[in-house]
C-alpha positions in Angstrom: 0.0 0.1 0.0 1.2 3.5 -0.8 2.3 5.6 2.1 -0.6 7.8 3.2 -3.1 5.2 4.2 -6.5 4.5 2.4 -7.3 8.2 1.7 -8.3 8.8 -1.8 -5.6 10.7 -3.9 -7.7 13.8 -4.8 -8.6 14.3 -1.1 -5.0 13.6 0.0 -3.6 16.2 -2.5 -6.0 18.8 -1.1 -4.9 18.1 2.6 -1.3 18.3 1.5 0.3 21.6 2.5 1.4 23.4 -0.7 3.7 26.2 -1.8 2.4 28.4 -4.8 5.2 30.2 -6.6 3.6 31.0 -9.9 0.1 32.5 -9.7 -1.2 35.6 -11.6 -3.7 37.6 -9.7 -5.9 38.4 -12.7 -5.9 34.9 -14.1 -7.0 33.4 -10.8 -10.3 35.2 -10.7 -13.4 33.1 -9.8 -15.6 32.2 -12.8 -18.7 33.4 -10.6 -17.1 36.7 -10.0 -16.0 37.1 -13.7 -19.6 36.4 -14.8 -21.0 38.9 -12.3 -18.6 41.7 -13.2 -18.9 41.1 -16.9 -22.6 41.4 -16.7 -22.2 44.8 -15.1 -19.8 45.8 -17.9 -22.3 44.6 -20.4 -25.1 46.6 -18.8 -22.9 49.7 -19.0 -22.1 49.1 -22.6 -18.4 48.6 -22.0 -18.4 45.1 -23.5 -20.8 42.8 -25.3 -21.8 40.4 -22.5 -23.1 37.8 -25.1 -19.5 37.6 -26.6 -18.0 36.4 -23.4 -20.7 34.7 -21.3 -20.2 31.3 -23.0 -16.5 31.5 -22.5 -16.7 32.4 -18.9 -19.1 29.3 -18.3 -16.9 26.9 -20.1 -14.2 24.6 -18.7 -11.3 23.4 -21.1 -11.1 26.7 -22.9 -9.3 26.9 -26.2 -6.4 29.2 -26.7 -8.4 31.9 -28.5 -11.0 31.7 -25.8 -8.3 32.2 -23.1 -7.1 35.3 -24.9 -10.6 36.7 -25.0 -10.7 36.3 -21.2 -7.3 37.9 -20.9 -8.8 41.0 -22.6 -11.7 41.0 -20.1 -9.3 40.7 -17.1 -7.5 43.8 -18.3 -10.8 45.8 -18.5 -11.9 44.6 -15.0 -8.7 45.4 -13.3 -8.8 49.2 -14.0 -11.2 49.7 -11.1 -9.7 49.8 -7.5 -12.7 48.3 -5.8 -12.6 45.3 -8.3 -9.0 44.8 -7.7 -9.5 44.7 -4.0 -12.4 42.2 -4.4 -10.5 39.9 -6.7 -7.4 39.9 -4.4 -9.4 38.9 -1.4 -11.2 36.1 -3.2 -8.1 34.7 -4.8 -6.4 34.4 -1.5 -9.4 32.8 0.1 -9.5 30.2 -2.8 -5.8 29.4 -2.5 -6.2 29.0 1.3 -9.2 26.6 0.9 -6.9 24.4 -1.2 -4.5 24.3 1.8 -1.9 26.4 0.1 0.2 27.7 3.1 2.4 30.0 1.1 1.4 32.1 -1.8 3.5 34.3 -4.0 1.0 36.4 -6.0 2.1 38.1 -9.0 0.6 41.1 -10.6 1.3 43.9 -13.0 0.9 47.4 -11.4 -1.6 49.1 -13.6 -2.1 52.8 -14.6 -5.3 54.3 -15.8 -5.7 58.0 -15.9 -9.5 57.9 -16.5 -10.0 55.9 -13.3 -7.4 57.8 -11.3 -5.3 54.7 -11.0 -1.5 54.9 -10.6 0.8 52.0 -10.1 0.9 52.8 -6.4 -2.9 53.1 -6.1 -3.3 49.8 -7.8 -1.0 48.2 -5.3 -2.9 49.9 -2.5 -6.0 48.2 -3.8 -4.2 44.8 -3.9 -3.0 45.3 -0.4 -6.6 46.3 0.8 -7.7 43.0 -0.7 -5.2 41.0 1.2 -6.1 42.8 4.5 -9.8 42.3 3.8 -9.5 38.5 4.0 -11.3 37.4 7.2 -12.0 33.7 6.6 -8.3 32.6 7.3 -5.3 34.0 9.1 -3.3 35.9 6.5 0.4 36.4 7.5 1.5 39.2 5.2 3.6 42.2 6.3 6.8 41.4 8.1 8.1 44.8 9.0 7.8 48.6 8.7 4.0 48.8 9.0 4.2 52.3 10.4 6.0 53.6 7.3 3.8 52.1 4.6 3.3 54.6 1.8 -0.4 54.1 1.7 -3.4 56.1 2.9 -4.0 56.1 6.7 -7.2 54.3 6.3 -5.4 51.2 4.9 -5.0 48.6 7.6 -1.8 46.7 7.7 -1.4 43.6 9.9 1.9 42.1 10.8 2.5 38.3 11.0 -0.1 37.0 13.3 0.6 34.3 15.9 -2.9 33.2 15.9 -3.2 29.4 15.7 -6.9 29.1 15.9 -7.6 29.2 12.1 -6.0 28.1 9.0 -3.0 30.4 8.1 -1.7 31.3 4.7 1.5 33.4 4.2 1.0 35.8 1.3 3.8 37.6 -0.5 3.7 39.7 -3.8 5.7 39.8 -6.9 5.5 42.9 -9.1 5.3 41.9 -12.8 6.9 43.8 -15.6 4.7 43.5 -18.6 6.4 42.9 -22.0 4.5 45.7 -23.5 6.3 48.2 -21.2 9.0 50.6 -22.0 12.3 50.6 -20.2 11.2 53.7 -18.3 8.0 52.0 -17.2 9.8 48.9 -16.2 12.1 51.0 -14.1 9.1 52.6 -12.4 7.9 49.1 -11.4 11.4 48.1 -10.0 11.2 51.4 -8.0 7.8 50.6 -6.6 8.9 47.1 -5.7 11.8 48.7 -3.7 9.5 51.1 -2.0 7.2 48.2 -1.0 9.9 45.7 -0.2 9.1 45.8 3.6 5.4 45.5 2.9 5.0 42.1 1.3 6.7 42.6 -2.0 9.5 40.0 -2.3 10.5 40.1 -6.0 9.9 40.8 -9.6 8.5 38.9 -12.5 8.8 39.5 -16.2 5.7 38.3 -18.0 3.1 39.1 -20.8 2.7 38.0 -24.3 5.9 36.2 -25.1 6.0 37.4 -28.8 5.8 41.1 -27.7 8.8 43.2 -26.8 12.6 42.6 -26.7 14.7 41.3 -23.8 17.0 44.3 -24.2 14.2 46.7 -23.3 13.8 45.2 -19.8 17.4 44.3 -19.1 18.4 47.7 -17.5 15.4 47.5 -15.1 16.2 43.8 -14.2 19.8 44.5 -13.7 18.9 47.4 -11.3 16.6 45.1 -9.5 19.3 42.6 -9.0 21.7 45.3 -7.8 19.3 46.4 -5.1 18.7 42.8 -3.9 15.3 42.1 -5.4 14.9 38.4 -6.4 13.7 37.9 -10.1 11.7 35.3 -11.8 11.3 35.2 -15.6 8.8 33.8 -17.9 11.3 31.9 -20.1 10.9 29.7 -23.1 7.1 30.1 -23.7 8.0 30.3 -27.4 11.1 29.0 -29.2 13.1 32.4 -29.1 16.4 30.8 -28.4 18.4 34.1 -28.5 16.2 35.3 -25.7 16.2 32.0 -23.9 20.0 32.0 -23.8 20.2 35.6 -22.6 17.7 34.9 -19.8 19.6 31.9 -18.6 22.8 33.8 -18.7 21.2 36.5 -16.6 21.0 33.9 -13.8 17.5 34.7 -12.3 16.4 33.2 -9.1 13.7 31.2 -10.9 12.2 30.6 -14.4 8.7 29.8 -15.3 7.3 27.4 -18.0 10.5 26.6 -19.9 8.5 24.8 -22.6 10.9 25.3 -25.6 14.4 24.9 -24.2 16.8 23.0 -26.3 19.1 20.3 -24.8 22.0 22.7 -24.4 19.8 25.3 -22.7 18.5 22.7 -20.3 22.1 21.6 -19.6 22.9 25.3 -18.6 19.9 25.6 -16.4 20.7 22.4 -14.7 24.4 23.5 -14.1 23.2 26.7 -12.7 20.6 24.9 -10.6 17.8 27.5 -11.5 14.5 26.4 -10.1 11.8 25.9 -12.6 8.1 26.8 -12.0 6.0 24.1 -13.7 2.4 24.7 -14.7 1.0 21.4 -16.2 -2.5 22.4 -17.0 -1.6 25.8 -18.3 1.1 24.4 -20.7 -1.4 22.1 -22.2 -4.4 24.4 -22.5 -2.3 27.2 -23.9 -0.9 24.7 -26.5 2.7 25.1 -25.5 2.9 21.3 -25.3 0.8 18.6 -27.0 0.3 16.3 -24.1 1.3 15.8 -20.4 3.1 12.6 -21.1 5.9 14.4 -23.0 6.1 17.3 -20.4 9.6 18.4 -19.4 8.6 18.0 -15.8 9.4 14.3 -16.1 13.1 14.9 -17.1 13.9 17.6 -14.6 12.2 15.8 -11.7 14.0 12.6 -12.6 17.4 14.3 -12.2 16.3 16.0 -9.0 16.5 19.5 -10.5 14.8 22.3 -8.3 11.1 22.3 -9.4 7.8 23.6 -8.1 4.4 22.7 -9.3 2.2 25.9 -9.8 -1.2 26.9 -11.3 -0.2 29.9 -13.4 -3.9 31.0 -13.8 -6.2 28.8 -11.8 -9.3 30.7 -12.9 -8.5 30.9 -16.5 -7.5 27.2 -16.7 -10.1 25.9 -14.3 -7.5 24.2 -12.0 -6.1 24.3 -8.5 -2.8 23.5 -7.0 -4.3 20.3 -5.6 -5.3 19.4 -9.1 -1.8 20.0 -10.3 -0.3 17.6 -7.8 -2.9 15.0 -8.7 -2.0 15.4 -12.4 1.7 14.9 -11.6 1.0 11.9 -9.5 -1.3 10.2 -12.1 0.8 11.1 -15.1 4.3 10.6 -13.8 3.9 7.9 -11.2 4.6 9.9 -8.1 3.4 8.4 -4.9 2.2 10.3 -1.8 5.7 10.5 -0.2 7.1 11.8 -3.5 4.5 14.5 -3.5 5.1 15.5 0.1 8.8 15.9 -0.6 8.1 17.9 -3.8 5.7 20.2 -2.0 8.1 20.8 1.0 11.1 21.4 -1.3 9.4 24.4 -2.9 9.9 26.3 0.4 13.6 26.8 -0.3 12.9 28.1 -3.9 10.4 30.8 -2.5 11.5 34.4 -2.1 10.4 34.4 1.6 12.7 35.3 4.3 14.4 32.7 6.6 11.9 33.2 9.4 8.9 32.4 7.2 10.8 29.4 5.5 11.3 28.1 9.1 7.6 28.5 9.9 6.7 26.7 6.7 9.0 23.9 7.5 7.2 23.5 10.8 3.9 23.3 9.0 5.1 20.5 6.8 6.5 18.7 9.9 3.2 18.8 11.7 1.2 17.8 8.6 3.5 14.7 8.0 2.0 12.7 10.9 -1.6 13.2 9.7 -0.8 12.5 6.0 1.2 9.4 6.6 -0.7 7.6 9.5 
């Protein structure tokens, strides 16, 4: 009998404490919320509701349908109140899946017509984190009195409350590939300003066929100089000049890595760069034809640093529990394998040492229950 007793695998995967390192805020919106907000936009004449309702209600969306929802996400997240609501719900949903540490990434938005700046957008995100009341959210680690937000914004330090489920939440600011060098530098500056308030690093993401690596390199180099960890969406398309440049940059992590050549994988393995793997996303976005030939199998087999992630849990109708179940059923992982895989992701996170130690304790306590 597999370690872990008689518990069914889907249930066991949900009980497993999990570390989420690659989750986009906008792509993790609940379908029910998306439907409600789209209906409002339709009534206001901003969008044609009938053009999106069938896509919102559908699981297993095609790539064109995913792009249609991406367009809707961009419209929705120009409103502060909506950003706050979405953030609150996304954290609640990850906590419900027993995610104990969440690095939530988002691109700070600017919209003059709505009075939105990159800072006010981040205020709305932080308000959403602080609004969560169904679980104990461990968020800000220091400097709460100096947060450059309005006085009405509540900021809680790490709580010692053990009565309820706890989730540690940290933020990654994303540089969108559509941005200019100057705009990317603004995002780095903002990340530095919010470094003591939950922002632990930077991400480069967006449409992989838009923009040039050289455009973002000055901002990313500056981020590295000031001590901000960096993760890059790398190899989403077979742009091998860019892939090589990204690997040579030596980021703390890379995401997806679907189109790396053998020599590029060799370099990643030598450098021991952790890889964020998003199984469902890679299949539904048509980066790979099937799970059976996913590169997870190769890098897991050689014990390369790897973390299972969701990417866009709402968009791709998945959860981190489901990603672990997929890995187990596709690649033959048993429960002990999955426990070790989940726990190992602690060391690849951008959390500070204190938080990593607390997460290790959570896994230690859970081990007895999961392997009775």
